[in-house]
Every structure is written in C-alpha cells, then in structure tokens.
N, C-alpha and C positions, 0 to 999 in steps of 0.2 A: 316427545317434548310438547307437542300441541295438546296431547291428552292431559299432561300435567298442568299446563296453563289453564285449560278449560276447567279442570277439576278445582284448581285454586280459586278461579273466578266464581265457580258455583258455590264453593264454601263461603267465600266472602259475601256473596249475595244473600245466602241463607243466614249468615251471622247478622248482617245489617237488618234483615227482615225480622228476625227474632228480637233484636235489640229494639226495633221500633215498636213492636207489640208490647214488650215488657215496659219500656219507658212510657209509652202512651197510657197504658193501663195504670201504671204507678202514679204518674203525675195527676191523673184524673180521679184518684181515690183519696187525695189528701186535703181536699177542701174546695171551696167555690171561689174562683177569682173575682167574681162579680162584687163581693163584699170588700175587696181591696180597691175597687174602681169607683163605686158610688159612695156617696157620703151616707153612712148608715144612720146618722142622727137625724138627717132631714129627708132621706129618700123614702118614698112611699112604695107599697107593694107593686104598683104599676111601673114605677121607675126601675125596680129590680127586675121585673119581668121583661121590660123593654131592653134592658142591658143584656139580659140572658139571651134574648132572641138575636140581638145585634152581634153577639159573639158566637152565635151558632151553638150555644151550649144547651139549647132546648131539644136538640136532636138526640136520638139513641147513640150510645157510645160507639157501637160498631159502625154506624153511619158517619160519625165524626172521624173515625179512624180512616175510613175509605176516602173521605173528602181530604183529609190530611195527606194521605199517600198520593192522591191525585195531584195535589198542589206540589208535593215534593218532587214528583217526576219533572215538573217544569221549573224546579229550583226555587219554589216559593214556600217558605216555612211560616208564612203569616207575618202579622205585625205585632210587635210587642204591646201588651196591654198597658204597661207602665211607661215605657219610653216613647211609644208611638213611632217607632222606627222599624224597618224591616228586620226581622229577628236574625236572619243569617248575616246580614251586613253588620249588625250590632256585635255578633260573636267575632266576625272577622276583624272588626275594629279593635277588639281586645287581644287578638292573637299575637301581634308583635311583642307586647309586654310579656306574655307567657312564654313565647318562643325565645325571647332574649334571656329570660330568667332560667329556663330549662337548659338552653344551650350553654350558658355560662357555668351552670352547675355541673353539666356533664363534661365540659372541657376541663373542669377541676377534677372530677371524680375518676374519669377513665384513665388518664395517665398516672395519677397518684395511686389509685387502687391497683393498677397493673404492675407498676414498679414495686410497690410494697409487697405484693403477692409473689413476684419473681424473686425478690431478695429474701423474703421469709422462707419460701420453698427451697431456695438454694442452700439456706442455712437451717435446715429442719432441726428443731430441738434447741437452737441457739437462743441467745438473748433477744435478738430482733424478732425471731419467730414467735417467741412467747409474748412479746409486747404486742405484735400485730394481732395475734389470736385473741388476747384479752381485751385489747382496745376495740376490736371489731365486734366482739360479743356485746360490749357496753354500748357501742354506737348503734347496733341493730336493735337493742332492747329498749332504748329510751324513746318515748313518744315524741313525735315531731313538734307538737305544740310546746312541750317542755323544753326541747332543744332550742326552739325559736325564741322562747322567752328568756332562756339563759344567755343566748347570744345578744339579745337586746340589753339585758342587765349588765353584761360584761363589756360588750363592744360599744354600746351607745350611752348607757347611764354611768357606769363606773369609770370607764376609760375616756369616753367622749370622742372616740375615733370615728365612729360612723353614725349616720342618722338612724333613727329607730323605725321610720315608716315613710311611705310615699315612694315615688319614682324619681324625684329630683328633676333637674334640668334635662331637657331632651333636645335633639337636633333632628330635623326632617331629612330623610334619605329615602329615595325611591317612593315618595308619597306617604311614608310612615314615620312615626316619631320613635327615636331610639335613645336609650340612656347611656349606652356604653361609649358613645362618642364624646361625652363630656366628663370632666373630672367629678362634678357634683353628681351626675347620673351614676358613675361607677361607684362612688361612695354609698349611694343608696342601694345599689345592686349587690354590694358585697355580702351583707348579713343574710338576706334571703337566699342568695345563691349558696352560701355555706350551709345554711339550714337544710337545703335540699341535697347538697353534695356529700355531707359527712356520712349519712347512712349508706349512700351508694359506694363511697370509697371502701367502706367496710365489706360490703357485699362482693364487690369486684376483687378486692384483695384476697378474700377467702377462696373465691373461685380460682383466681390466678395461682394462689399458693398450692391448692390441691392439684391443679393441672401441672404445675412445675415439678412437684414431687413425683408424679406419675411419669412424666416425660424424661426427667433426669435419670430415672432408673433403667431406661431402655438402652439397647445395644448401640444404636447409632450415636447416642451422646457419648458413650464410652469410646467409640471409635474416633469421634471428633477430638476428644481429649488426647487419645493416643497419638493422633496426628500432630499434636503440639499446638492446637488452636488455643488462643487466650480464653480465659474464663468469660470475659465480656463478650467476645465474639460468639462463643457457644451459647451464652444466655440469650443474646438479642438476635442472633442470626438463625439459630436452630431451635432453641426452646420456645421462644416467643411465638414464632409462626405456628407451631404445633399446638399451642394452647389458645390460639386466637379465635377459633370458631365459637366455643362456649362464651368467651368474653364478648364477642360481637353480638351474640344472641342476647345476653343479659343487658348490654349497653342499649341495644335497640328497644328492648321491652321496657327498660327503666326510663328511657327517654320518652317513650310514648306515655308511660305512667305519669311522668312529670308534666307533660303537656296537658294531660287530661285531669289529673287529680292533685295538682299542687294547691289544693283548696285551703288547707290549714295554714300553710306558709303564706299564701297570698292574703288570706284574711288577717292574720296576725300582723303582718308587715304593711297592710293596706296597699298591697301591690295591685294595680288596676288591670288584672289579667282575666283569662277565661274562667279560672277556678273561682275567683271572687264573684264574677258575674253569675256563675251557676248557683252559688250559695244564695246570693241576693235574689235571684229569680225564683228559686225554690221557696224562699221565705215569703215572697210576694205573690206566689202562685202564677208567675208569668209563664204560662204553658208554652207559647211559641218559642220563647228564648230557651227554655229548658230543652225542648225537643231539638232545636237547632244545635245546641251545645252537645247533646248526646250524639247527634248524627256526626258532628265533627269529630268527636272522640272515637266513634266506631271506625270512621274512614281513616283516621290517623293511625289507629292500631293495625288495621288491615294493610295500609300502605307501608307502614314500617316493617311489618312481617315480610312483605314481598321484597322490600329493600334489603332486609337481612339475608333472605334466601339468595339474592343476586350477589351479595357480598361474599357469601360462602364460596361461590364459584371463583371469585377473584382471589380469594385467600388460599384455597385448597385445590390443587390440580385434580385430586381424586373426585371431587364433586363434578368438575367439568367432564372427566372421563366417563363417569357413571351416567351423566346426562346425555 
C-alpha cells in the first residue's frame, strides 16, 4: 500500500513539474507584459527598460523559471502586474464563485444523468432509450458558447425568467461570498449552471446506460428477479452499485474540468470565477496570475483523482480486498 501511495505522489509531482514548464514557456512566448503596464504613447525607451528590469524580465528565460519555482516552494506566485495583488490570493478570491457554479452544475448533472441512464438501459430499444440516445448526441455535439447564448435568448430575453449575466446578490458565509443563499443569487446561478450541466447529463446518461445494459444481462440480476425482488429494488440496490465506479470516475474528472475550464460559460455569463480571471489574465499577459491559476488547476486535478481512487474503495469491496 505504501508503495502505491509513493508511486501516486511521484506521478503527481512529475505532472505538476511538467505543467509548470509548459505553462511557463507558453505564457512567456505570447507577448511582452511591459507594454500593458507602461503608457506606450508617452513612455520612453528608458521607461520600458526600467519596467522590464523591475519585473525581472531582463533575465534569461531559464533563470526566470528557476526563480519562479524557488518562490513557488515558499507559496509565493508573485504579484499581479495588473491588479497589484498577490497572484495566488487573487485566484483564491475567485474560487468560491467557480466552485459554487461547478458544484451546482454537477448536483444537477450527476443524479439526472444517472437516473436517465438507468431507465434507458433498463428499457433498451424502447421509446425512452431512443429519446435519451438522440438527445445525448445532440447535447454533446453543440458548442458550449452556442448553448449558453440559446439559454440567454430563451430564459432571459424571451421568457424573462432569469438574469442574463452577473452573480447577483450574495451573502457572506465562512468569510466568502455565496450566491446560492439568496433568491436573486440563485436566479443568476440557474442559466450558467444549466449551460455546464446539460452536456454532463448527456455524458453520464450514456455511460450509465451502457453499464446498466451490461449488468442487467448478468446472472446475479436474473437471480435477484427469480427471488421476487421488485424492479425498483433490483435497479437501485444491485444494478446501480455495480455501475457506480465508472460514473464516479467521470463525475470526478468532469467536476475538475468545470473548476478549471468553465472559461466560455463564465465569460458569456460574466460570472466572476477562476475561468474568467484566466482569460482576462491571458489577454493582459498577467503572467503571475496565469501561472497561479494553472497551478491551482493541476493541483485540483491531482487531488480529485486521489479522491476518486479513495471513493472506489468505499463503493466496491473488491478494491479494498485487492489493496
């Protein structure tokens, strides 16, 4: 067991190291942030040179990387060029909005997708099965920006049920601002959460359907039916636990993806989260904020993978026995 833990930690460290190299090289190849800081119309060559030295951008790229990694070890990602705040603290200040949006979307997607997949797989070839398959193909095919705009068009402009942008009224809890605690905040949360949830519902439903069809054909399910167990008990007590591991895997990975890359949805709905901050920082070449965001993304994915592995053991006794 200890060998497994050490191996996973080594893989995680290597992944974070590779991410840091790729991210650092990428963000340093797309432009000079000095021109976003000084006034180009009035700045002299000396002003630009002094700003470059002040930011440490006059050093070779490899030396800048080693200085960056040395600061990261102490938890210092630098100061934002634009906001003049510690970069990692700025990312963490945006995290509650993204976490709230991703959690709401997954709370919609996981139960809805699993239930649809169970029912469709149980009635393979039936009307519900065909509807779920066709709808899931459509939901997975449409771009997220188009889906977001259609939700705004229908839910906000045509019907007037929901606001089209912003986070709405928030309430402070545990030192952070949250939207779901107010009615106005919930109304602002509805459309972006649906925009994130609909493709995930389709993905989870297809996975649950395939697992249900496979499990329902096995001998122990026939035995349960022969014992006279009700269809509901067989479905939720025996079929669902046996298809739970791939569902937990996809839920964990998709949740990490929403935390990291809800960029399009956050931008279209003007949701003040980590994704929108990342896009704004890339456009402004705010390198410390971009690197702090990428570091958060990598750690989130590694942590969620570890959490999924632990959940396996709780769901499937065979995993505990093999460990």
